[in-house]
C-alpha positions as a LaTeX table, in Angstrom:
\begin{tabular}{lrrr}
\hline
Residue & $x$ (\AA) & $y$ (\AA) & $z$ (\AA) \\
\hline
Met1 & $-5.72$ & $-13.42$ & $-8.49$ \\
Lys2 & $-2.58$ & $-13.07$ & $-6.35$ \\
Val3 & $-3.22$ & $-11.88$ & $-2.79$ \\
Leu4 & $-1.46$ & $-11.10$ & 0.47 \\
Tyr5 & $-3.09$ & $-12.23$ & 3.72 \\
Tyr6 & $-1.85$ & $-10.46$ & 6.85 \\
Asp7 & $-2.31$ & $-12.74$ & 9.87 \\
Cys8 & $-1.88$ & $-10.21$ & 12.70 \\
Phe9 & $-2.46$ & $-12.61$ & 15.62 \\
Ser10 & 0.38 & $-10.86$ & 17.48 \\
Gly11 & $-0.02$ & $-7.42$ & 15.96 \\
Ile12 & 2.06 & $-5.60$ & 13.37 \\
Ser13 & 4.85 & $-3.04$ & 13.36 \\
Gly14 & 6.88 & $-1.51$ & 10.55 \\
Asp15 & 9.94 & $-3.68$ & 11.13 \\
Met16 & 7.86 & $-6.86$ & 11.51 \\
Asn17 & 6.28 & $-6.07$ & 8.14 \\
Leu18 & 9.68 & $-5.63$ & 6.49 \\
Gly19 & 10.80 & $-8.92$ & 8.01 \\
Ala20 & 7.77 & $-10.74$ & 6.62 \\
Met21 & 8.28 & $-9.20$ & 3.16 \\
Ile22 & 11.94 & $-10.31$ & 3.06 \\
Asp23 & 10.87 & $-13.75$ & 4.30 \\
Leu24 & 8.43 & $-13.91$ & 1.38 \\
Gly25 & 11.30 & $-13.44$ & $-1.06$ \\
Ile26 & 12.03 & $-9.72$ & $-1.43$ \\
Glu27 & 15.80 & $-9.46$ & $-1.97$ \\
Ile28 & 17.58 & $-7.42$ & 0.71 \\
Ser29 & 19.89 & $-5.86$ & $-1.88$ \\
Phe30 & 16.86 & $-4.77$ & $-3.94$ \\
Leu31 & 15.16 & $-3.23$ & $-0.91$ \\
Glu32 & 18.31 & $-1.37$ & 0.14 \\
Ser33 & 18.98 & $-0.06$ & $-3.37$ \\
Gln34 & 15.43 & 1.28 & $-3.59$ \\
Leu35 & 15.57 & 2.87 & $-0.12$ \\
Glu36 & 18.81 & 4.62 & $-1.05$ \\
Lys37 & 16.78 & 6.57 & $-3.63$ \\
Leu38 & 15.32 & 8.53 & $-0.70$ \\
Asn39 & 18.68 & 10.29 & $-0.33$ \\
Val40 & 18.28 & 10.17 & 3.45 \\
Lys41 & 21.46 & 9.36 & 5.35 \\
Gly42 & 22.04 & 7.98 & 8.81 \\
Trp43 & 20.50 & 4.51 & 8.69 \\
Lys44 & 21.28 & 0.91 & 7.83 \\
Leu45 & 19.30 & $-2.32$ & 7.69 \\
Glu46 & 20.31 & $-5.16$ & 9.98 \\
Val47 & 18.64 & $-8.36$ & 8.81 \\
Thr48 & 19.08 & $-11.62$ & 10.71 \\
Arg49 & 17.35 & $-14.98$ & 11.13 \\
Ser50 & 15.64 & $-15.41$ & 14.49 \\
Gln51 & 13.04 & $-17.54$ & 16.26 \\
Arg52 & 10.03 & $-17.06$ & 18.51 \\
His53 & 8.52 & $-20.20$ & 20.09 \\
Gly54 & 10.51 & $-22.37$ & 17.68 \\
Ile55 & 9.20 & $-20.59$ & 14.56 \\
Glu56 & 12.00 & $-19.17$ & 12.41 \\
Gly57 & 11.65 & $-15.98$ & 10.46 \\
Thr58 & 13.34 & $-12.71$ & 9.54 \\
Leu59 & 14.20 & $-10.05$ & 12.12 \\
Val60 & 14.75 & $-6.54$ & 10.74 \\
Asp61 & 16.23 & $-3.66$ & 12.68 \\
Val62 & 16.55 & $-0.21$ & 11.11 \\
Arg63 & 19.64 & 1.09 & 12.86 \\
Gln64 & 20.29 & 4.82 & 13.03 \\
Thr65 & 23.98 & 5.48 & 12.40 \\
His66 & 23.65 & 8.91 & 13.98 \\
His67 & 21.03 & 10.47 & 16.24 \\
Asp68 & 18.09 & 11.87 & 14.31 \\
His69 & 17.00 & 15.14 & 15.92 \\
His70 & 14.33 & 15.89 & 13.32 \\
His71 & 10.70 & 16.11 & 14.36 \\
Arg72 & 9.20 & 16.39 & 10.92 \\
His73 & 5.90 & 17.81 & 9.66 \\
Leu74 & 3.95 & 16.15 & 6.85 \\
Ser75 & 5.39 & 18.73 & 4.43 \\
Asp76 & 8.92 & 17.56 & 5.35 \\
Ile77 & 7.98 & 13.94 & 4.65 \\
Glu78 & 6.39 & 14.94 & 1.33 \\
Lys79 & 9.54 & 16.83 & 0.35 \\
Ile80 & 11.74 & 13.78 & 1.07 \\
Ile81 & 9.53 & 11.35 & $-0.85$ \\
Asn82 & 8.60 & 13.59 & $-3.79$ \\
Gly83 & 12.24 & 14.68 & $-4.11$ \\
Ser84 & 13.48 & 11.09 & $-4.29$ \\
Ser85 & 14.11 & 9.06 & $-7.43$ \\
Leu86 & 11.57 & 6.39 & $-6.42$ \\
Asp87 & 8.94 & 5.45 & $-8.99$ \\
Lys88 & 5.56 & 7.19 & $-8.98$ \\
Lys89 & 3.57 & 4.24 & $-7.59$ \\
Thr90 & 5.94 & 3.87 & $-4.61$ \\
Lys91 & 5.81 & 7.59 & $-3.90$ \\
Gln92 & 2.01 & 7.60 & $-3.97$ \\
Leu93 & 1.67 & 4.56 & $-1.71$ \\
Ser94 & 4.28 & 5.83 & 0.76 \\
Leu95 & 2.52 & 9.19 & 1.03 \\
Gly96 & $-0.82$ & 7.39 & 1.43 \\
Ile97 & 0.50 & 5.48 & 4.46 \\
Phe98 & 1.97 & 8.62 & 6.00 \\
Met99 & $-1.34$ & 10.41 & 5.41 \\
Lys100 & $-3.12$ & 7.75 & 7.49 \\
Val101 & $-0.87$ & 8.63 & 10.43 \\
Ala102 & $-1.18$ & 12.37 & 9.84 \\
Glu103 & $-4.98$ & 12.23 & 9.76 \\
Ala104 & $-5.03$ & 10.19 & 12.98 \\
Glu105 & $-2.64$ & 12.56 & 14.78 \\
Ala106 & $-4.65$ & 15.56 & 13.58 \\
Gln107 & $-7.85$ & 14.02 & 14.95 \\
Val108 & $-6.25$ & 13.12 & 18.30 \\
His109 & $-4.68$ & 16.56 & 18.83 \\
Gly110 & $-7.50$ & 18.60 & 17.29 \\
Ile111 & $-5.30$ & 20.36 & 14.71 \\
Pro112 & $-5.18$ & 20.58 & 10.88 \\
Val113 & $-3.31$ & 17.80 & 9.07 \\
Gly114 & $-0.66$ & 20.25 & 7.85 \\
Glu115 & 0.25 & 21.18 & 11.43 \\
Val116 & 0.82 & 17.61 & 12.62 \\
His117 & 4.28 & 17.32 & 14.18 \\
Phe118 & 5.58 & 13.77 & 13.64 \\
His119 & 7.66 & 12.43 & 16.50 \\
Glu120 & 8.40 & 8.70 & 16.36 \\
Val121 & 6.84 & 8.29 & 12.89 \\
Gly122 & 8.95 & 11.15 & 11.52 \\
Ala123 & 12.21 & 9.52 & 12.55 \\
Ile124 & 14.51 & 7.86 & 10.03 \\
Asp125 & 13.61 & 4.31 & 11.07 \\
Ser126 & 9.89 & 4.91 & 10.59 \\
Ile127 & 10.46 & 6.59 & 7.21 \\
Val128 & 12.42 & 3.51 & 6.12 \\
Asp129 & 9.70 & 1.19 & 7.50 \\
Ile130 & 6.90 & 2.97 & 5.62 \\
Val131 & 8.67 & 3.55 & 2.32 \\
Gly132 & 10.07 & 0.02 & 2.55 \\
Ala133 & 6.51 & $-1.31$ & 2.95 \\
Ala134 & 5.48 & 0.49 & $-0.26$ \\
Ile135 & 8.54 & $-0.79$ & $-2.14$ \\
Cys136 & 7.89 & $-4.40$ & $-1.10$ \\
Phe137 & 4.16 & $-4.26$ & $-1.80$ \\
Asn138 & 4.66 & $-2.94$ & $-5.33$ \\
Ala139 & 7.44 & $-5.47$ & $-5.99$ \\
Leu140 & 5.17 & $-8.38$ & $-5.02$ \\
Asp141 & 2.59 & $-7.07$ & $-7.53$ \\
Val142 & $-0.47$ & $-8.54$ & $-5.79$ \\
Asp143 & $-4.08$ & $-7.87$ & $-6.72$ \\
Asp144 & $-5.66$ & $-7.80$ & $-3.27$ \\
Val145 & $-4.81$ & $-7.67$ & 0.44 \\
Tyr146 & $-6.72$ & $-9.46$ & 3.19 \\
Val147 & $-6.22$ & $-8.72$ & 6.89 \\
Ser148 & $-7.15$ & $-10.86$ & 9.90 \\
Val149 & $-8.45$ & $-9.57$ & 13.22 \\
Val150 & $-5.62$ & $-7.37$ & 14.51 \\
Glu151 & $-4.14$ & $-7.84$ & 17.99 \\
Leu152 & $-3.47$ & $-4.39$ & 19.49 \\
Gly153 & $-1.88$ & $-5.48$ & 22.78 \\
Gly154 & $-2.25$ & $-4.11$ & 26.30 \\
Gly155 & $-0.56$ & $-2.15$ & 29.07 \\
Thr156 & 1.09 & 1.18 & 28.33 \\
Val157 & 3.68 & 2.53 & 25.91 \\
Lys158 & 6.25 & 5.28 & 26.40 \\
Cys159 & 6.38 & 8.00 & 23.74 \\
Asp160 & 7.25 & 11.69 & 23.38 \\
His161 & 3.95 & 12.67 & 25.00 \\
Gly162 & 4.64 & 10.48 & 28.06 \\
Arg163 & 3.30 & 7.05 & 28.96 \\
Leu164 & 0.05 & 6.31 & 27.13 \\
Pro165 & $-2.42$ & 3.41 & 27.21 \\
Val166 & $-2.28$ & 0.72 & 24.53 \\
Pro167 & $-3.45$ & 1.07 & 21.84 \\
Ala168 & $-1.81$ & 4.46 & 21.52 \\
Pro169 & $-4.36$ & 7.16 & 20.58 \\
Ala170 & $-3.09$ & 7.42 & 16.99 \\
Thr171 & $-3.25$ & 3.63 & 16.56 \\
Ala172 & $-6.81$ & 3.56 & 17.93 \\
Glu173 & $-7.80$ & 6.24 & 15.40 \\
Ile174 & $-6.13$ & 4.52 & 12.44 \\
Ile175 & $-7.60$ & 1.11 & 13.25 \\
Lys176 & $-11.20$ & 2.39 & 13.43 \\
Gly177 & $-13.50$ & 0.20 & 11.37 \\
Ile178 & $-10.99$ & $-2.67$ & 11.21 \\
Pro179 & $-11.75$ & $-5.79$ & 13.32 \\
Ser180 & $-9.33$ & $-5.85$ & 16.27 \\
Arg181 & $-8.89$ & $-7.11$ & 19.81 \\
Thr182 & $-6.90$ & $-6.03$ & 22.88 \\
Asn183 & $-4.97$ & $-7.56$ & 25.78 \\
Gly184 & $-3.93$ & $-10.71$ & 23.97 \\
Val185 & $-0.38$ & $-9.69$ & 24.93 \\
Gly186 & 0.84 & $-7.28$ & 27.60 \\
Phe187 & 2.66 & $-4.79$ & 25.37 \\
Glu188 & 2.10 & $-2.57$ & 22.34 \\
Ala189 & 1.52 & $-5.24$ & 19.68 \\
Thr190 & 0.39 & $-2.88$ & 16.89 \\
Thr191 & 2.20 & 0.42 & 16.36 \\
Pro192 & 0.84 & 3.45 & 14.47 \\
Thr193 & 3.15 & 2.56 & 11.56 \\
Gly194 & 1.90 & $-1.04$ & 11.46 \\
Ala195 & $-1.73$ & 0.07 & 11.72 \\
Ala196 & $-1.26$ & 2.59 & 8.88 \\
Ile197 & 0.28 & $-0.07$ & 6.61 \\
Ile198 & $-2.65$ & $-2.50$ & 6.88 \\
Ala199 & $-5.27$ & 0.29 & 6.89 \\
Thr200 & $-3.84$ & 1.58 & 3.60 \\
Leu201 & $-3.19$ & $-1.75$ & 1.88 \\
Gly202 & $-6.09$ & $-3.81$ & 3.24 \\
Lys203 & $-9.20$ & $-4.38$ & 1.14 \\
Arg204 & $-10.89$ & $-7.23$ & 3.02 \\
Phe205 & $-10.82$ & $-7.69$ & 6.77 \\
Asp206 & $-11.50$ & $-10.53$ & 9.21 \\
Gln207 & $-12.68$ & $-13.33$ & 6.86 \\
Pro208 & $-10.59$ & $-13.79$ & 3.69 \\
Ala209 & $-11.93$ & $-15.28$ & 0.47 \\
Pro210 & $-10.87$ & $-18.88$ & $-0.29$ \\
Met211 & $-7.20$ & $-18.99$ & $-1.31$ \\
Lys212 & $-4.32$ & $-21.32$ & $-2.12$ \\
Ile213 & $-1.17$ & $-20.50$ & $-0.10$ \\
Leu214 & 1.99 & $-20.18$ & $-2.19$ \\
Arg215 & 4.49 & $-18.93$ & 0.41 \\
Thr216 & 4.53 & $-17.91$ & 4.06 \\
Gly217 & 6.64 & $-15.11$ & 5.48 \\
Tyr218 & 7.39 & $-14.62$ & 9.18 \\
Gly219 & 8.42 & $-11.18$ & 10.44 \\
Ile220 & 9.97 & $-11.53$ & 13.90 \\
Gly221 & 9.12 & $-8.88$ & 16.51 \\
His222 & 11.57 & $-7.53$ & 19.07 \\
Lys223 & 9.43 & $-8.50$ & 22.08 \\
Glu224 & 9.54 & $-11.83$ & 23.89 \\
Asn225 & 6.18 & $-13.18$ & 25.04 \\
Pro226 & 5.76 & $-16.49$ & 26.93 \\
Glu227 & 2.21 & $-17.10$ & 25.69 \\
Val228 & 2.04 & $-15.95$ & 22.07 \\
Pro229 & 5.01 & $-15.71$ & 19.67 \\
Asn230 & 5.77 & $-12.09$ & 18.74 \\
Ile231 & 5.51 & $-12.74$ & 15.00 \\
Leu232 & 3.71 & $-11.26$ & 12.01 \\
Arg233 & 2.69 & $-13.97$ & 9.55 \\
Val234 & 1.95 & $-12.99$ & 5.94 \\
Phe235 & 0.75 & $-15.42$ & 3.29 \\
Leu236 & 1.36 & $-14.94$ & $-0.42$ \\
Ala237 & $-1.53$ & $-16.78$ & $-2.02$ \\
Glu238 & $-3.76$ & $-17.20$ & $-5.03$ \\
Ser239 & $-7.49$ & $-16.71$ & $-4.89$ \\
Thr240 & $-9.17$ & $-19.98$ & $-5.78$ \\
Gly241 & $-11.88$ & $-18.13$ & $-7.67$ \\
Thr242 & $-14.62$ & $-19.96$ & $-5.77$ \\
Gly243 & $-15.78$ & $-16.94$ & $-3.80$ \\
Glu244 & $-17.52$ & $-13.71$ & $-4.73$ \\
Thr245 & $-15.65$ & $-11.64$ & $-7.30$ \\
Gly246 & $-17.59$ & $-8.49$ & $-6.42$ \\
His247 & $-17.52$ & $-6.18$ & $-3.44$ \\
Asp248 & $-19.07$ & $-2.89$ & $-2.38$ \\
Ala249 & $-17.30$ & 0.34 & $-3.32$ \\
Leu250 & $-18.04$ & 4.06 & $-3.69$ \\
Leu251 & $-18.10$ & 6.47 & $-6.60$ \\
Leu252 & $-17.45$ & 10.13 & $-5.74$ \\
Glu253 & $-18.28$ & 12.66 & $-8.45$ \\
Cys254 & $-18.44$ & 16.41 & $-8.95$ \\
Asn255 & $-18.94$ & 18.81 & $-11.89$ \\
Ile256 & $-16.34$ & 21.56 & $-12.40$ \\
Asp257 & $-16.42$ & 24.36 & $-14.97$ \\
Asp258 & $-14.23$ & 27.07 & $-13.45$ \\
Met259 & $-10.86$ & 25.47 & $-12.65$ \\
Asn260 & $-7.50$ & 25.81 & $-14.36$ \\
Pro261 & $-7.05$ & 22.47 & $-16.24$ \\
Glu262 & $-3.34$ & 22.46 & $-15.34$ \\
Met263 & $-4.39$ & 21.58 & $-11.77$ \\
Tyr264 & $-6.10$ & 18.28 & $-12.59$ \\
Glu265 & $-2.91$ & 16.20 & $-12.73$ \\
Tyr266 & $-1.84$ & 17.46 & $-9.28$ \\
Val267 & $-5.28$ & 16.73 & $-7.82$ \\
Ser268 & $-5.35$ & 13.28 & $-9.42$ \\
Asp269 & $-1.92$ & 12.36 & $-8.02$ \\
Lys270 & $-2.96$ & 13.50 & $-4.55$ \\
Leu271 & $-6.17$ & 11.45 & $-4.70$ \\
Phe272 & $-4.27$ & 8.32 & $-5.73$ \\
Ala273 & $-1.80$ & 8.89 & $-2.86$ \\
Ala274 & $-4.74$ & 9.10 & $-0.43$ \\
Gly275 & $-6.08$ & 5.68 & $-1.51$ \\
Ala276 & $-8.31$ & 6.23 & $-4.56$ \\
Ser277 & $-8.65$ & 3.07 & $-6.67$ \\
Asp278 & $-9.18$ & 5.12 & $-9.83$ \\
Val279 & $-9.51$ & 8.78 & $-10.83$ \\
Phe280 & $-10.78$ & 9.91 & $-14.23$ \\
Leu281 & $-12.12$ & 12.99 & $-16.02$ \\
Ser282 & $-15.06$ & 13.28 & $-18.46$ \\
Asn283 & $-16.00$ & 16.21 & $-20.69$ \\
Ile284 & $-19.56$ & 17.51 & $-20.30$ \\
Ile285 & $-21.67$ & 20.52 & $-21.30$ \\
Met286 & $-23.07$ & 22.28 & $-18.24$ \\
Lys287 & $-25.76$ & 24.95 & $-17.83$ \\
Lys288 & $-25.70$ & 27.92 & $-20.21$ \\
Gly289 & $-23.70$ & 25.81 & $-22.67$ \\
Arg290 & $-20.49$ & 26.01 & $-20.65$ \\
Pro291 & $-17.98$ & 23.16 & $-21.16$ \\
Gly292 & $-17.07$ & 21.39 & $-17.95$ \\
Ile293 & $-15.42$ & 18.33 & $-16.40$ \\
Val294 & $-16.82$ & 15.50 & $-14.29$ \\
Leu295 & $-14.18$ & 14.47 & $-11.76$ \\
Ser296 & $-14.88$ & 10.82 & $-10.85$ \\
Ile297 & $-13.18$ & 8.90 & $-8.04$ \\
Ile298 & $-13.62$ & 5.20 & $-7.27$ \\
Cys299 & $-12.64$ & 4.17 & $-3.74$ \\
Glu300 & $-13.15$ & 1.51 & $-1.11$ \\
Thr301 & $-15.59$ & 2.19 & 1.72 \\
Gly302 & $-13.79$ & 3.93 & 4.59 \\
Lys303 & $-11.49$ & 6.05 & 2.41 \\
Glu304 & $-14.09$ & 8.53 & 1.20 \\
Asn305 & $-13.71$ & 11.20 & 3.90 \\
Arg306 & $-10.06$ & 11.95 & 3.14 \\
Leu307 & $-10.74$ & 11.95 & $-0.60$ \\
Lys308 & $-13.65$ & 14.38 & $-0.18$ \\
Glu309 & $-11.43$ & 16.67 & 1.87 \\
Ile310 & $-8.88$ & 16.76 & $-0.97$ \\
Val311 & $-11.57$ & 17.52 & $-3.57$ \\
Phe312 & $-13.07$ & 20.34 & $-1.49$ \\
Thr313 & $-9.72$ & 21.94 & $-0.66$ \\
Glu314 & $-7.90$ & 21.42 & $-3.99$ \\
Thr315 & $-10.69$ & 22.05 & $-6.53$ \\
Thr316 & $-13.34$ & 24.71 & $-7.06$ \\
Thr317 & $-16.35$ & 22.41 & $-6.63$ \\
Leu318 & $-19.04$ & 23.20 & $-4.08$ \\
Gly319 & $-20.53$ & 19.71 & $-3.83$ \\
Ile320 & $-19.78$ & 15.99 & $-4.24$ \\
Arg321 & $-22.09$ & 13.13 & $-5.15$ \\
Thr322 & $-21.46$ & 9.85 & $-3.26$ \\
Leu323 & $-22.84$ & 6.77 & $-4.99$ \\
Pro324 & $-22.51$ & 3.24 & $-3.51$ \\
Phe325 & $-22.18$ & 0.44 & $-6.02$ \\
Lys326 & $-21.01$ & $-3.15$ & $-6.36$ \\
Lys327 & $-17.67$ & $-3.58$ & $-8.08$ \\
Asp328 & $-17.36$ & $-6.86$ & $-10.02$ \\
Thr329 & $-13.89$ & $-7.75$ & $-11.25$ \\
Leu330 & $-12.23$ & $-10.45$ & $-13.28$ \\
Val331 & $-9.80$ & $-12.73$ & $-11.47$ \\
Arg332 & $-6.29$ & $-11.49$ & $-12.31$ \\
Val333 & $-3.17$ & $-13.62$ & $-12.25$ \\
Ala334 & 0.29 & $-12.02$ & $-12.35$ \\
Glu335 & 3.00 & $-14.10$ & $-14.07$ \\
Ser336 & 6.16 & $-13.58$ & $-16.10$ \\
Val337 & 7.21 & $-14.73$ & $-19.57$ \\
Asp338 & 10.67 & $-15.21$ & $-21.10$ \\
Thr339 & 11.31 & $-12.84$ & $-24.02$ \\
Glu340 & 14.32 & $-11.67$ & $-25.99$ \\
Tyr341 & 14.42 & $-8.74$ & $-23.56$ \\
Gly342 & 14.52 & $-11.02$ & $-20.52$ \\
Lys343 & 11.67 & $-11.83$ & $-18.14$ \\
Val344 & 8.63 & $-9.56$ & $-18.51$ \\
Arg345 & 5.64 & $-9.42$ & $-16.19$ \\
Ile346 & 2.23 & $-10.22$ & $-17.67$ \\
Lys347 & $-1.32$ & $-10.13$ & $-16.34$ \\
Arg348 & $-3.91$ & $-12.74$ & $-17.22$ \\
Ser349 & $-7.61$ & $-12.04$ & $-16.63$ \\
Leu350 & $-9.95$ & $-14.96$ & $-15.96$ \\
Leu351 & $-13.74$ & $-15.34$ & $-16.04$ \\
Glu352 & $-14.96$ & $-18.47$ & $-14.26$ \\
Gly353 & $-11.52$ & $-20.00$ & $-14.70$ \\
Lys354 & $-11.23$ & $-19.22$ & $-18.42$ \\
Glu355 & $-8.75$ & $-16.69$ & $-19.75$ \\
Val356 & $-10.38$ & $-13.72$ & $-21.46$ \\
Ser357 & $-7.29$ & $-11.52$ & $-21.90$ \\
Cys358 & $-3.55$ & $-11.52$ & $-21.37$ \\
Lys359 & $-1.22$ & $-8.56$ & $-21.80$ \\
Pro360 & 2.28 & $-7.46$ & $-20.82$ \\
Glu361 & 2.84 & $-5.05$ & $-17.94$ \\
Ser362 & 2.93 & $-1.54$ & $-19.41$ \\
Asp363 & 5.70 & $-0.36$ & $-17.04$ \\
Asp364 & 7.97 & $-3.19$ & $-18.23$ \\
Cys365 & 7.30 & $-2.38$ & $-21.89$ \\
Gln366 & 8.09 & 1.29 & $-21.36$ \\
Arg367 & 11.28 & 0.46 & $-19.44$ \\
Ile368 & 12.49 & $-1.83$ & $-22.24$ \\
Ala369 & 11.67 & 0.78 & $-24.90$ \\
Arg370 & 13.69 & 3.39 & $-23.02$ \\
Glu371 & 16.63 & 1.03 & $-22.46$ \\
Thr372 & 16.76 & $-0.27$ & $-26.05$ \\
Gly373 & 15.67 & 2.81 & $-27.95$ \\
Leu374 & 13.06 & 0.72 & $-29.79$ \\
Pro375 & 9.54 & 2.00 & $-30.51$ \\
Leu376 & 7.16 & 1.11 & $-27.70$ \\
Lys377 & 4.68 & $-0.54$ & $-30.09$ \\
Gln378 & 7.45 & $-2.81$ & $-31.41$ \\
Val379 & 8.40 & $-3.88$ & $-27.89$ \\
Tyr380 & 4.73 & $-4.51$ & $-27.04$ \\
Asn381 & 4.14 & $-6.59$ & $-30.18$ \\
Thr382 & 7.31 & $-8.66$ & $-29.64$ \\
Ile383 & 6.33 & $-9.47$ & $-26.07$ \\
Thr384 & 2.78 & $-10.31$ & $-27.15$ \\
Glu385 & 4.20 & $-12.78$ & $-29.68$ \\
Ala386 & 6.26 & $-14.38$ & $-26.88$ \\
Ile387 & 3.08 & $-14.70$ & $-24.78$ \\
Asn388 & 1.25 & $-16.40$ & $-27.65$ \\
Arg389 & 4.15 & $-18.82$ & $-28.23$ \\
Gln390 & 4.12 & $-19.72$ & $-24.54$ \\
Lys391 & 0.36 & $-20.36$ & $-24.71$ \\
Lys392 & 0.83 & $-22.78$ & $-27.60$ \\
Val393 & 3.50 & $-24.67$ & $-25.63$ \\
Asn394 & 1.23 & $-24.87$ & $-22.58$ \\
Asp395 & $-1.75$ & $-26.01$ & $-24.67$ \\
Ala396 & 0.25 & $-28.68$ & $-26.52$ \\
\hline
\end{tabular}
């Protein structure tokens, strides 16, 4: 199983995260081409090599080419992202990160999420940081994300509401439930954007499972600190498979028999964007012989409140069942195989170190079918044959 481990010993910000992702191997040209799909003007990426305490890494600065006067609401952000030509997974993840910030701001200011007025996080540089984080995460195609104890920093920070204590109120709200510490450095080490990225992506916190490090990325921060280098370190690693393969999760369910079925796709997309691991529908017969639907949502502990809010506000249900359970998973390994269509991503599933299945990435198969005009099943079968040939070579 391929994993990311965020080592936030000196905190995390949006630009530090982009730096670490580029340092891990994300091509700058790829990142820029994807960000251009937002159709938002007035920015450019400045990427340089830099050092902190003798450790070299990547320093990213999202430069505004003209002053951004916009103080955007969540609806403005949703319009930008949903109106872009980014792929569905990137849109969903980007909106999920923004929702973390919106929920925190709503809690701090005592207002509904829809009325949250983004200041710093609604500016162009923060939009690029957050959407860029989603682009990079999906491109790395990892199976899990671990996060260390997070350094929040100390002192005060200047923002649109004046000078506030560190961690800023929104950061403190976002980071709730995640192991953290303060005053390791005398400045804002973790920003709301950085906190939202790890709160959305992270699955395991504090103590990671055993892993084999493949690459290390260093995202350089803009602060200088004499004691601790202002760096975000991110490891790309493989799980060794020696730890537990299961973890606790939640199943949210409700029965619905009076809702327009055209609404289910919209509700499902919104649940995925808010962090659901899976959403599915089952046909049932309810009281008085009425046909109905069970809406089922699998999520990680800590994400259930936002998902329940969506279900209550977007569906006609009057109640939700919350069932804790243990989620056992196969170890998954993401690789690529050479085919007549070029390199194609594949996923191998392992049980106690032995392969039990291997299949091509569906998105790649669909892309090739669209580009070549070939039937999807033909593309799938051809790639499967290439996988089997590769297995024979490896076994020989």
